[in-house]
C-alpha positions in Angstrom: 75.4 126.7 128.9 71.6 126.7 129.2 70.6 123.5 127.5 71.9 120.0 126.9 73.2 120.8 123.4 75.7 123.3 124.7 74.0 126.4 123.2 73.7 129.6 125.2 70.5 131.6 125.1 70.5 135.1 123.7 71.6 137.7 126.3 69.2 140.1 128.0 69.6 143.9 127.2 68.2 147.3 128.1 66.2 149.1 125.4 67.9 152.3 124.2 64.6 154.1 123.9 62.3 153.1 126.8 65.1 151.8 129.2 63.2 148.6 130.0 65.2 145.4 130.4 64.3 142.9 127.7 64.3 139.3 129.0 65.4 137.0 126.2 64.7 133.7 128.0 61.6 133.1 125.8 63.4 134.1 122.5 65.1 130.7 122.2 68.6 130.1 121.0 68.5 131.7 117.5 67.3 135.0 116.0 63.9 134.8 114.3 62.0 137.5 112.4 60.2 138.6 115.6 63.1 138.3 118.0 64.0 141.6 119.7 67.4 142.7 118.7 69.6 144.9 120.9 69.4 147.9 121.5 65.6 148.1 120.8 62.7 146.2 122.4 60.0 144.8 120.0 57.5 147.5 121.1 59.8 150.5 120.4 61.0 148.9 117.1 57.4 148.7 115.8 56.1 151.8 117.4 58.8 154.2 116.3 59.2 152.7 112.8 55.5 152.7 111.9 55.9 155.8 109.7 58.5 154.4 107.4 56.4 151.7 105.7 58.0 148.6 104.3 61.3 148.9 102.5 61.1 147.1 99.1 64.7 146.1 98.5 67.3 144.0 100.3 67.2 140.9 102.4 64.8 140.6 105.3 67.5 141.4 107.8 68.6 144.5 105.8 65.1 145.8 105.7 64.7 145.3 109.4 68.0 147.1 110.1 66.7 150.1 108.1 63.5 150.1 110.2 65.5 149.9 113.4 67.7 152.8 112.3 64.6 154.8 111.5 63.0 154.0 114.9 66.1 155.2 116.7 66.1 158.4 114.6 62.4 159.0 115.2 62.8 158.5 119.0 65.6 161.0 119.0 63.5 163.5 117.0 60.5 163.0 119.3 62.7 163.6 122.4 64.1 166.8 120.8 60.6 168.0 119.9 59.4 167.3 123.5 62.4 169.2 124.9 61.8 172.2 122.6 58.1 172.5 123.2 58.2 171.8 127.0 60.2 175.0 127.3 57.7 176.9 125.1 55.6 179.4 127.0 52.1 180.1 125.8 51.0 183.7 126.4 
């Protein structure tokens, strides 16, 4: 237990996109709207989901899950494009 009330802090995790360790010691003991959620750090979640815009329907958590799914798909697409074009030879 990390505090006197018997609550444990949120666990640290490694971002699935950038492979950085996310230290959750400053996140507190509950999930807020700006708390990083595994498996994405806050930077990757915002950077890779910038093209989707704001979903209009569903609860806040549902909209955030849609954006996180889009961010993972966009990171995968970006990695595939990089792989394809890094092997491309310009004559």
